[in-house]
C-alpha positions in Angstrom: 116.8 106.7 157.4 113.5 106.8 155.5 115.4 106.8 152.2 117.2 103.6 153.2 114.0 101.8 154.0 113.2 98.9 151.6 110.3 99.5 149.2 107.0 97.8 149.8 106.3 94.4 148.3 103.7 95.8 146.1 106.3 98.1 144.5 108.6 95.2 143.7 105.6 93.2 142.3 104.6 96.1 140.1 108.1 96.5 138.8 108.6 92.8 138.0 105.1 92.7 136.4 105.9 95.6 134.2 109.3 94.1 133.1 107.7 90.7 132.5 104.9 92.2 130.4 107.3 94.3 128.4 109.7 91.4 127.6 106.8 89.0 126.7 105.2 91.7 124.5 108.5 92.0 122.7 108.7 88.3 122.2 105.1 88.1 120.8 105.8 91.1 118.6 108.9 89.3 117.2 106.8 86.2 116.5 104.0 88.1 114.9 106.4 90.1 112.7 108.7 87.2 112.0 108.4 87.5 108.1 109.4 91.1 108.2 112.3 90.6 110.6 113.6 87.7 108.5 113.5 89.8 105.4 115.2 92.7 107.1 117.9 90.3 108.4 118.6 89.0 104.9 118.5 92.3 102.9 121.5 94.6 103.3 119.7 97.8 102.1 116.0 97.7 102.9 115.4 101.2 101.6 116.4 100.0 98.1 113.6 97.5 98.2 111.1 99.7 99.9 107.9 98.7 97.9 108.5 95.1 99.0 109.0 96.0 102.7 106.0 98.5 102.6 103.7 95.6 101.6 105.4 93.2 104.1 105.0 95.7 106.9 101.3 94.9 106.9 102.1 92.1 109.4 102.9 94.9 112.0 99.3 96.2 112.1 97.6 93.4 114.0 100.8 92.9 116.0 100.5 96.5 117.3 96.9 95.9 118.2 98.0 92.9 120.2 100.7 94.9 122.0 98.1 97.6 122.8 96.0 94.9 124.4 98.9 93.9 126.6 99.5 97.5 127.6 95.8 98.0 128.5 95.7 94.7 130.5 98.8 95.8 132.4 97.0 99.0 133.3 94.1 96.9 134.6 96.5 94.9 136.7 96.6 91.7 134.6 99.9 90.0 133.5 98.2 87.4 131.2 100.2 88.6 128.2 99.4 85.8 125.8 95.6 86.1 126.2 95.7 89.9 126.0 97.9 89.9 122.9 95.9 87.3 121.1 92.6 89.0 122.1 93.8 92.4 120.7 95.3 90.7 117.6 92.1 88.8 116.7 89.7 91.6 117.6 91.3 94.4 115.6 93.2 92.5 112.8 90.9 93.5 109.9 90.6 97.1 110.8 94.2 97.5 111.8 95.3 96.1 108.4 93.0 98.6 106.7 94.4 101.5 108.7 98.0 100.5 108.1 97.5 100.0 104.3 95.9 103.4 104.0 98.6 105.1 106.1 101.4 103.4 104.1 99.7 104.4 100.8 99.3 108.0 101.9 102.9 108.4 103.2 104.2 106.7 100.0 102.4 109.2 97.8 103.7 112.1 99.9 107.3 110.9 99.7 107.1 110.2 96.0 105.6 113.7 95.4 108.4 115.3 97.4 111.1 113.3 95.5 109.6 114.4 92.1 109.2 118.0 93.1 112.6 118.3 94.8 114.6 119.2 91.6 112.1 121.9 90.7 112.4 125.5 91.7 109.6 125.2 94.3 110.7 121.8 95.5 112.7 122.9 98.6 110.0 125.2 99.7 107.4 122.4 99.6 109.5 120.0 101.7 108.2 121.2 105.1 104.6 120.7 103.8 105.3 117.1 102.8 107.1 116.4 106.0 104.2 117.9 108.1 101.6 116.0 106.1 103.5 112.7 106.4 103.9 113.2 110.2 100.1 114.0 110.5 99.3 110.8 108.6 101.5 108.8 110.9 100.0 110.3 114.0 96.4 109.9 112.9 97.0 106.3 111.8 98.5 105.5 115.1 95.6 107.1 116.9 93.2 105.0 114.8 95.1 101.9 115.6 94.9 102.7 119.3 91.2 103.2 119.1 90.7 100.1 116.9 92.3 98.0 119.7 89.8 99.1 122.3 86.6 100.1 120.5 84.3 98.6 117.8 83.2 101.9 116.3 83.3 102.2 112.6 86.5 103.6 111.2 84.7 106.2 109.1 83.2 107.7 112.2 86.6 107.9 113.9 88.8 109.6 111.2 87.5 113.2 111.6 87.5 113.2 115.4 91.0 111.7 115.4 92.3 114.3 112.9 90.8 117.1 115.1 92.2 115.7 118.4 95.7 115.1 116.9 95.8 118.5 115.3 94.6 120.1 118.6 97.4 118.5 120.6 100.0 118.7 117.8 102.9 118.9 120.2 102.0 115.4 121.6 101.6 114.2 118.1 105.2 115.4 117.3 106.5 113.5 120.3 104.7 110.4 119.2 106.1 110.6 115.7 109.7 111.1 117.1 109.3 108.0 119.4 107.9 105.9 116.6 110.7 107.1 114.4 113.2 105.9 117.0 111.4 102.5 117.1 111.6 102.1 113.3 115.3 103.2 113.3 116.1 100.6 115.9 114.3 97.8 114.0 115.9 98.8 110.7 119.5 98.9 112.1 119.2 95.9 114.5 116.0 94.0 113.7 116.1 91.3 116.4 117.6 93.5 119.1 115.3 96.4 118.3 112.2 94.2 118.6 113.3 92.2 121.6 114.6 95.1 123.7 113.4 98.5 122.6 110.0 98.0 121.0 107.7 97.7 124.0 109.1 100.7 126.0 108.9 103.0 122.9 105.5 101.7 121.8 104.1 102.1 125.3 105.3 105.7 125.5 103.6 106.4 122.1 100.5 104.4 123.0 100.0 106.1 126.4 100.4 109.6 124.9 98.1 108.8 122.0 95.5 107.3 124.4 95.6 110.6 126.3 95.0 112.5 123.1 92.0 110.4 122.0 90.6 110.0 125.6 87.3 111.8 124.6 86.6 109.1 122.0 87.3 106.3 124.5 84.9 107.8 127.0 82.1 108.0 124.4 82.7 104.5 122.9 
């Protein structure tokens, strides 16, 4: 009989608040990333025009900072999504753009190096190194974006601690990279549907895990 009892009102309110924040965050992400989504909708093969999309993806950096602000506000019990998104967007726009640009440049160099070395005799043996290095860059860049959304510490002072913490909990970093890969795949295959439905749950999972990894830096901010 206890199983059949209705849940408390607070439980329903929490569920509806979470769903509302998730849907509104998706909408705000779609608005902030509208140029990228429009280009993805018009181009049949985005990978063939990857330099253009690599530059255009810069619009995602402050949008992610805004989404992280929404997630943090939800954890604090607030459902004012617009204010949280705009606050995170405005506060971390400059630093998030710098982090994203550096991450895209590093991953591009690693991918190009792997493509050039692949036909050589040592190419296949070096592929795991390039994959690991690219995954590490993605995990560290995402950790820096998470910190930039909540702290005002200089990025130069955060790079080494982030690298150490991500490498220390590498298994969580691998999970984050997989989740982010699923988010990117969803956006590339179905741009509008991927952003409006799947983005906030996947980003929240990666954000919560990364926030746990860099928790020592948040305590010392």
